[in-house]
Biopython code that builds the backbone (N, CA, C, O; Angstrom):
import numpy as np
from Bio.PDB.StructureBuilder import StructureBuilder

atoms = [
    (1, "MET", "N", (31.777, -89.373, 53.500)),
    (1, "MET", "CA", (30.903, -89.078, 52.465)),
    (1, "MET", "C", (29.450, -88.867, 52.972)),
    (1, "MET", "O", (28.823, -89.718, 53.604)),
    (2, "THR", "N", (28.986, -87.641, 52.627)),
    (2, "THR", "CA", (27.710, -87.191, 53.121)),
    (2, "THR", "C", (26.871, -86.946, 51.753)),
    (2, "THR", "O", (27.344, -86.177, 50.916)),
    (3, "VAL", "N", (25.764, -87.522, 51.544)),
    (3, "VAL", "CA", (24.963, -87.572, 50.548)),
    (3, "VAL", "C", (23.743, -86.856, 51.079)),
    (3, "VAL", "O", (23.121, -87.302, 52.044)),
    (4, "ARG", "N", (23.375, -85.669, 50.406)),
    (4, "ARG", "CA", (22.095, -84.897, 50.845)),
    (4, "ARG", "C", (21.012, -85.141, 49.919)),
    (4, "ARG", "O", (21.182, -85.490, 48.751)),
    (5, "ALA", "N", (19.851, -84.939, 50.495)),
    (5, "ALA", "CA", (18.631, -85.396, 49.769)),
    (5, "ALA", "C", (18.362, -84.012, 48.659)),
    (5, "ALA", "O", (18.492, -82.830, 48.976)),
    (6, "LEU", "N", (18.025, -84.452, 47.529)),
    (6, "LEU", "CA", (17.731, -83.560, 46.503)),
    (6, "LEU", "C", (16.301, -83.034, 46.553)),
    (6, "LEU", "O", (15.391, -83.832, 46.779)),
    (7, "LEU", "N", (16.059, -81.811, 46.368)),
    (7, "LEU", "CA", (14.732, -81.157, 46.562)),
    (7, "LEU", "C", (14.124, -81.464, 45.160)),
    (7, "LEU", "O", (14.812, -81.505, 44.140)),
    (8, "LYS", "N", (12.677, -81.693, 45.194)),
    (8, "LYS", "CA", (11.860, -81.872, 43.874)),
    (8, "LYS", "C", (11.250, -80.812, 43.564)),
    (8, "LYS", "O", (10.878, -79.980, 44.392)),
    (9, "MET", "N", (11.059, -80.717, 42.156)),
    (9, "MET", "CA", (10.171, -79.537, 41.621)),
    (9, "MET", "C", (9.034, -79.423, 42.305)),
    (9, "MET", "O", (8.322, -80.411, 42.483)),
    (10, "GLY", "N", (8.702, -78.176, 42.791)),
    (10, "GLY", "CA", (7.578, -77.783, 43.551)),
    (10, "GLY", "C", (7.693, -77.360, 44.806)),
    (10, "GLY", "O", (6.820, -76.758, 45.431)),
    (11, "ASP", "N", (9.120, -77.766, 45.328)),
    (11, "ASP", "CA", (9.422, -77.359, 46.759)),
    (11, "ASP", "C", (9.546, -75.796, 46.613)),
    (11, "ASP", "O", (10.160, -75.215, 45.717)),
    (12, "PRO", "N", (8.898, -75.255, 47.588)),
    (12, "PRO", "CA", (8.955, -73.741, 47.645)),
    (12, "PRO", "C", (10.296, -73.144, 47.862)),
    (12, "PRO", "O", (10.518, -71.983, 47.520)),
    (13, "ARG", "N", (11.322, -73.991, 48.492)),
    (13, "ARG", "CA", (12.707, -73.396, 48.614)),
    (13, "ARG", "C", (13.507, -73.189, 47.380)),
    (13, "ARG", "O", (14.459, -72.414, 47.290)),
    (14, "LEU", "N", (12.918, -74.147, 46.189)),
    (14, "LEU", "CA", (13.682, -73.851, 44.961)),
    (14, "LEU", "C", (13.341, -72.465, 44.320)),
    (14, "LEU", "O", (14.029, -72.022, 43.401)),
    (15, "LEU", "N", (12.178, -71.736, 44.863)),
    (15, "LEU", "CA", (11.892, -70.481, 44.396)),
    (15, "LEU", "C", (12.321, -69.170, 45.151)),
    (15, "LEU", "O", (12.059, -68.010, 44.834)),
    (16, "GLU", "N", (13.139, -69.693, 46.365)),
    (16, "GLU", "CA", (13.691, -68.554, 46.865)),
    (16, "GLU", "C", (14.833, -67.957, 46.315)),
    (16, "GLU", "O", (15.546, -68.760, 45.713)),
    (17, "PRO", "N", (15.305, -66.578, 46.337)),
    (17, "PRO", "CA", (16.455, -66.224, 45.872)),
    (17, "PRO", "C", (17.758, -66.642, 46.864)),
    (17, "PRO", "O", (17.789, -66.533, 48.089)),
    (18, "ALA", "N", (18.644, -67.065, 46.127)),
    (18, "ALA", "CA", (19.879, -67.560, 46.799)),
    (18, "ALA", "C", (20.913, -66.346, 46.920)),
    (18, "ALA", "O", (21.145, -65.507, 46.050)),
    (19, "ALA", "N", (21.479, -66.440, 48.182)),
    (19, "ALA", "CA", (22.476, -65.454, 48.625)),
    (19, "ALA", "C", (23.927, -65.523, 48.026)),
    (19, "ALA", "O", (24.456, -66.627, 47.899)),
    (20, "PRO", "N", (24.483, -64.557, 47.711)),
    (20, "PRO", "CA", (25.815, -64.825, 47.213)),
    (20, "PRO", "C", (26.784, -65.409, 48.401)),
    (20, "PRO", "O", (26.490, -65.227, 49.583)),
    (21, "VAL", "N", (27.861, -66.063, 48.034)),
    (21, "VAL", "CA", (28.836, -66.697, 48.931)),
    (21, "VAL", "C", (29.646, -65.466, 49.260)),
    (21, "VAL", "O", (30.015, -64.715, 48.358)),
    (22, "THR", "N", (29.967, -65.212, 50.685)),
    (22, "THR", "CA", (30.590, -64.215, 51.098)),
    (22, "THR", "C", (31.755, -64.619, 51.990)),
    (22, "THR", "O", (32.528, -63.724, 52.333)),
    (23, "ALA", "N", (31.949, -65.752, 52.368)),
    (23, "ALA", "CA", (32.983, -66.405, 53.182)),
    (23, "ALA", "C", (33.698, -67.455, 52.273)),
    (23, "ALA", "O", (33.088, -68.472, 51.943)),
    (24, "PHE", "N", (34.862, -67.250, 51.899)),
    (24, "PHE", "CA", (35.486, -68.277, 51.059)),
    (24, "PHE", "C", (36.740, -68.827, 51.778)),
    (24, "PHE", "O", (37.279, -68.066, 52.582)),
    (25, "ASP", "N", (37.204, -69.906, 51.610)),
    (25, "ASP", "CA", (38.258, -70.701, 52.262)),
    (25, "ASP", "C", (37.837, -70.872, 53.648)),
    (25, "ASP", "O", (38.620, -70.557, 54.544)),
    (26, "THR", "N", (36.610, -71.366, 53.934)),
    (26, "THR", "CA", (36.156, -71.917, 55.353)),
    (26, "THR", "C", (35.899, -73.228, 55.427)),
    (26, "THR", "O", (35.493, -73.841, 54.440)),
    (27, "PRO", "N", (36.103, -73.810, 56.602)),
    (27, "PRO", "CA", (35.704, -75.136, 56.639)),
    (27, "PRO", "C", (34.326, -75.730, 56.250)),
    (27, "PRO", "O", (34.129, -76.851, 55.781)),
    (28, "GLU", "N", (33.295, -74.654, 56.565)),
    (28, "GLU", "CA", (31.965, -74.894, 56.232)),
    (28, "GLU", "C", (31.724, -74.875, 54.664)),
    (28, "GLU", "O", (30.958, -75.669, 54.118)),
    (29, "LEU", "N", (32.367, -74.003, 54.059)),
    (29, "LEU", "CA", (32.240, -73.997, 52.533)),
    (29, "LEU", "C", (32.734, -75.172, 51.856)),
    (29, "LEU", "O", (32.160, -75.742, 50.928)),
    (30, "GLU", "N", (33.911, -75.520, 52.413)),
    (30, "GLU", "CA", (34.721, -76.753, 51.855)),
    (30, "GLU", "C", (33.865, -78.118, 51.951)),
    (30, "GLU", "O", (33.775, -78.939, 51.038)),
    (31, "ALA", "N", (33.188, -78.224, 53.357)),
    (31, "ALA", "CA", (32.378, -79.237, 53.703)),
    (31, "ALA", "C", (31.083, -79.451, 52.740)),
    (31, "ALA", "O", (30.699, -80.554, 52.352)),
    (32, "LEU", "N", (30.465, -78.178, 52.418)),
    (32, "LEU", "CA", (29.334, -78.064, 51.550)),
    (32, "LEU", "C", (29.733, -78.547, 50.192)),
    (32, "LEU", "O", (29.074, -79.387, 49.579)),
    (33, "ILE", "N", (30.866, -77.976, 49.721)),
    (33, "ILE", "CA", (31.181, -78.503, 48.438)),
    (33, "ILE", "C", (31.457, -79.881, 48.192)),
    (33, "ILE", "O", (31.191, -80.445, 47.130)),
    (34, "THR", "N", (32.042, -80.469, 49.273)),
    (34, "THR", "CA", (32.378, -81.991, 49.301)),
    (34, "THR", "C", (31.046, -82.773, 49.371)),
    (34, "THR", "O", (30.896, -83.819, 48.739)),
    (35, "ASP", "N", (30.170, -82.286, 50.084)),
    (35, "ASP", "CA", (28.772, -83.013, 50.189)),
    (35, "ASP", "C", (28.018, -82.788, 48.721)),
    (35, "ASP", "O", (27.355, -83.687, 48.204)),
    (36, "MET", "N", (28.169, -81.704, 48.218)),
    (36, "MET", "CA", (27.775, -81.299, 46.804)),
    (36, "MET", "C", (28.277, -82.407, 45.769)),
    (36, "MET", "O", (27.531, -83.017, 45.003)),
    (37, "PHE", "N", (29.472, -82.549, 45.853)),
    (37, "PHE", "CA", (30.234, -83.403, 44.829)),
    (37, "PHE", "C", (29.722, -84.803, 45.128)),
    (37, "PHE", "O", (29.328, -85.489, 44.185)),
    (38, "ASP", "N", (29.694, -85.321, 46.481)),
    (38, "ASP", "CA", (29.132, -86.722, 46.827)),
    (38, "ASP", "C", (27.776, -86.969, 46.377)),
    (38, "ASP", "O", (27.442, -88.044, 45.880)),
    (39, "THR", "N", (26.980, -85.978, 46.543)),
    (39, "THR", "CA", (25.448, -85.914, 46.138)),
    (39, "THR", "C", (25.465, -86.024, 44.692)),
    (39, "THR", "O", (24.684, -86.829, 44.184)),
    (40, "MET", "N", (26.206, -85.368, 43.977)),
    (40, "MET", "CA", (26.047, -85.414, 42.578)),
    (40, "MET", "C", (26.472, -86.749, 42.079)),
    (40, "MET", "O", (25.821, -87.255, 41.164)),
    (41, "ALA", "N", (27.420, -87.326, 42.544)),
    (41, "ALA", "CA", (27.999, -88.520, 42.082)),
    (41, "ALA", "C", (26.968, -89.572, 42.312)),
    (41, "ALA", "O", (26.619, -90.326, 41.404)),
    (42, "VAL", "N", (26.531, -89.624, 43.390)),
    (42, "VAL", "CA", (25.542, -90.690, 43.673)),
    (42, "VAL", "C", (24.364, -90.578, 42.893)),
    (42, "VAL", "O", (23.795, -91.592, 42.491)),
    (43, "SER", "N", (23.952, -89.462, 42.646)),
    (43, "SER", "CA", (22.611, -88.998, 41.813)),
    (43, "SER", "C", (22.892, -89.315, 40.290)),
    (43, "SER", "O", (21.975, -89.398, 39.473)),
    (44, "GLY", "N", (24.099, -89.471, 39.996)),
    (44, "GLY", "CA", (24.528, -89.668, 38.459)),
    (44, "GLY", "C", (24.317, -88.339, 37.653)),
    (44, "GLY", "O", (24.007, -88.367, 36.463)),
    (45, "GLY", "N", (24.494, -87.197, 38.336)),
    (45, "GLY", "CA", (24.457, -85.972, 37.629)),
    (45, "GLY", "C", (25.820, -85.334, 37.199)),
    (45, "GLY", "O", (26.858, -85.825, 37.642)),
    (46, "VAL", "N", (25.853, -84.414, 36.475)),
    (46, "VAL", "CA", (26.868, -83.768, 35.908)),
    (46, "VAL", "C", (27.087, -82.245, 36.522)),
    (46, "VAL", "O", (28.124, -81.609, 36.332)),
    (47, "GLY", "N", (25.957, -81.753, 37.287)),
    (47, "GLY", "CA", (26.027, -80.592, 37.783)),
    (47, "GLY", "C", (25.117, -80.522, 38.983)),
    (47, "GLY", "O", (24.153, -81.281, 39.092)),
    (48, "LEU", "N", (25.404, -79.666, 39.828)),
    (48, "LEU", "CA", (24.371, -79.412, 41.084)),
    (48, "LEU", "C", (24.457, -78.029, 41.554)),
    (48, "LEU", "O", (25.580, -77.530, 41.631)),
    (49, "ALA", "N", (23.330, -77.272, 41.910)),
    (49, "ALA", "CA", (23.412, -76.129, 42.603)),
    (49, "ALA", "C", (22.925, -76.228, 44.055)),
    (49, "ALA", "O", (22.014, -77.004, 44.345)),
    (50, "ALA", "N", (23.494, -75.488, 44.926)),
    (50, "ALA", "CA", (23.247, -75.574, 46.380)),
    (50, "ALA", "C", (21.849, -75.370, 46.811)),
    (50, "ALA", "O", (21.416, -75.891, 47.839)),
    (51, "PRO", "N", (21.132, -74.612, 46.034)),
    (51, "PRO", "CA", (19.499, -74.654, 46.305)),
    (51, "PRO", "C", (18.958, -76.059, 46.114)),
    (51, "PRO", "O", (18.034, -76.409, 46.848)),
    (52, "GLN", "N", (19.405, -76.848, 45.262)),
    (52, "GLN", "CA", (18.973, -78.166, 44.981)),
    (52, "GLN", "C", (18.907, -78.965, 45.999)),
    (52, "GLN", "O", (18.016, -79.814, 46.031)),
    (53, "ILE", "N", (19.951, -78.838, 47.157)),
    (53, "ILE", "CA", (19.971, -79.631, 48.418)),
    (53, "ILE", "C", (19.509, -78.784, 49.619)),
    (53, "ILE", "O", (19.759, -79.085, 50.786)),
    (54, "GLY", "N", (18.786, -77.654, 49.217)),
    (54, "GLY", "CA", (18.262, -76.893, 50.411)),
    (54, "GLY", "C", (19.039, -75.795, 50.900)),
    (54, "GLY", "O", (18.690, -75.213, 51.927)),
    (55, "VAL", "N", (20.045, -75.463, 50.270)),
    (55, "VAL", "CA", (21.069, -74.532, 50.760)),
    (55, "VAL", "C", (21.038, -73.384, 49.840)),
    (55, "VAL", "O", (21.406, -73.464, 48.668)),
    (56, "GLY", "N", (20.514, -72.131, 50.493)),
    (56, "GLY", "CA", (20.218, -70.874, 49.701)),
    (56, "GLY", "C", (21.453, -70.128, 49.321)),
    (56, "GLY", "O", (21.540, -68.938, 49.624)),
    (57, "LEU", "N", (22.523, -70.801, 48.609)),
    (57, "LEU", "CA", (23.670, -69.957, 48.390)),
    (57, "LEU", "C", (23.870, -70.154, 46.891)),
    (57, "LEU", "O", (23.455, -71.152, 46.302)),
    (58, "GLN", "N", (24.618, -69.017, 46.220)),
    (58, "GLN", "CA", (24.752, -68.938, 44.937)),
    (58, "GLN", "C", (25.993, -69.692, 44.582)),
    (58, "GLN", "O", (27.079, -69.146, 44.383)),
    (59, "LEU", "N", (25.745, -71.125, 44.506)),
    (59, "LEU", "CA", (26.981, -71.808, 44.428)),
    (59, "LEU", "C", (26.624, -73.121, 43.519)),
    (59, "LEU", "O", (25.730, -73.894, 43.862)),
    (60, "VAL", "N", (27.335, -73.292, 42.430)),
    (60, "VAL", "CA", (27.083, -74.484, 41.557)),
    (60, "VAL", "C", (28.460, -75.203, 41.439)),
    (60, "VAL", "O", (29.542, -74.642, 41.608)),
    (61, "ILE", "N", (28.288, -76.462, 41.141)),
    (61, "ILE", "CA", (29.488, -77.138, 40.772)),
    (61, "ILE", "C", (29.166, -78.040, 39.485)),
    (61, "ILE", "O", (28.003, -78.380, 39.271)),
    (62, "PHE", "N", (30.005, -78.346, 38.798)),
    (62, "PHE", "CA", (29.695, -79.315, 37.575)),
    (62, "PHE", "C", (31.059, -80.266, 37.370)),
    (62, "PHE", "O", (32.096, -79.837, 37.876)),
    (63, "GLY", "N", (31.094, -81.269, 36.804)),
    (63, "GLY", "CA", (32.212, -82.037, 36.387)),
    (63, "GLY", "C", (31.757, -83.390, 36.142)),
    (63, "GLY", "O", (30.753, -83.863, 36.674)),
    (64, "PHE", "N", (32.596, -84.078, 35.236)),
    (64, "PHE", "CA", (32.262, -85.613, 34.950)),
    (64, "PHE", "C", (33.636, -85.966, 34.388)),
    (64, "PHE", "O", (34.365, -85.172, 33.795)),
    (65, "GLU", "N", (33.898, -87.202, 34.633)),
    (65, "GLU", "CA", (35.091, -87.982, 34.020)),
    (65, "GLU", "C", (34.713, -88.394, 32.582)),
    (65, "GLU", "O", (35.607, -88.448, 31.739)),
    (66, "ARG", "N", (33.404, -88.697, 32.247)),
    (66, "ARG", "CA", (33.117, -89.039, 30.911)),
    (66, "ARG", "C", (31.746, -89.010, 30.995)),
    (66, "ARG", "O", (31.101, -89.206, 32.026)),
    (67, "SER", "N", (31.134, -88.671, 29.486)),
    (67, "SER", "CA", (29.762, -88.543, 29.336)),
    (67, "SER", "C", (29.339, -89.767, 28.383)),
    (67, "SER", "O", (30.031, -90.177, 27.452)),
    (68, "GLU", "N", (28.128, -90.267, 28.755)),
    (68, "GLU", "CA", (27.644, -91.327, 27.923)),
    (68, "GLU", "C", (26.320, -91.080, 27.073)),
    (68, "GLU", "O", (25.877, -91.971, 26.348)),
]
sb = StructureBuilder()
sb.init_structure("model")
sb.init_model(0)
sb.init_chain("A")
sb.init_seg("    ")
for serial, (resi, resn, name, xyz) in enumerate(atoms, 1):
    if name == "N":
        sb.init_residue(resn, " ", resi, " ")
    sb.init_atom(name, np.array(xyz, "f"), 0.0, 1.0, " ", f" {name:<3s}", serial, name[0])
structure = sb.get_structure()
């Protein structure tokens, strides 16, 4: 389980345009997605975009088992 730091509002990296994902079915992309789900779960969120953890890719995940 790798939990990454979330960037805070005002961080200039959040204003940079994100690049499209061009390499699918790679170990690197799989690891990034796993890290994103781990980070989202620990943070108590229901969605996370890659730029929020400092990765400049157009990648977003979402999901939850229940909503309170």
